[in-house]
C-alpha angles and dihedrals in degrees: 000000000000090000090053088047092057091046092049090050089076086061091061090068094037092058091046093051092049101041107018091235141035097083090120090049086067102029098055093049089045092051096042101039104028103031093032097231126157113254096249094054091042092051089053094050088044092059091055095045097046092040097055094039091051091049091056091045095049094060097070089041090056093047087054089051091246096125119083102204095187094056089041093059094040088053099034104049098063088038090056092053092050097046095047093050092048096047091045104044115004103049096047089049093058107099119232089241112036100180143330131216116185106304094346120096124187104208132184089249096055093043095053096043093040093054089044092052093047094049091050094051091048094047090048092066094063092056098043096050118081101238131150122250114262118262115204124165094185098094093183091056095043091048092049088052093048089053095046093047089046089055095047094046089048088058094046093043090051093048096053098028095236128142087236100225092130084063103031096054096055089046095051094047094046101036102036106027095235117156115255095250090050088047089054094053092043091047091055090055092047091046092052090053096044098043098048093045091051089048091058090061089052093050087061092055110032139045111241132214095223096182091056094040093052093046092054092043092050090054091050092048089055088052095053094050087056092043092052091056094048096047091075093064093063134067124243091248092052093049092045093051093043089050093052097049091044091052091046095050094047091046090056093044094054093043095050093044090051094049091049091045091049092048 
């Protein structure tokens, strides 16, 4: 299973390069199901892997003028505050067993992975549906929504340990009017900031296996370099729909597996 995990790690970067998000959609299941990590440790490792990989992937996107730095900082700064606080104080405070009712037990594992899966399913619908990008001439209202969305996604990203691209990209497309490909590049920039900031909160709480972490990250970086090159061969509409279906399928897989596991 570990050999499959190492091979699949290349896919983390490949998905990020093609779609600008979704790296954590692969990294967390890989770490939990193939490397047998608990979800909290997996979420910490995922933040580092996805953060470094996204940072590497954002550089060529920036050179191709596909990163909107102004929007990135407007979205990213409140998101960073939310993710650091959540990883540093909220996640460690959640008990391993939250409550039991008869034969049912709500565990920390089920809560984190369940929230992760539900968010994926909800976010996928905005990408699958053919809807026009939101046009809003009221900059103050739009900026307020971006900041509010950034704060909320920072909290959710910190809670589940995901880079948040599957949430960030729909928000950028719908709230800022960015094209999908520019949203992809900007998302990589935001994910890098968010993930690495969240990981700093984890370094203070957990012991890291740096050799393992760097090996997985190196494979993912190789994947994103390939993904960046392949992305130019597809239209924005094709990428958006592919991203949506991928997120939807993975969300149902994780939710179903955890329900069976809990039962």
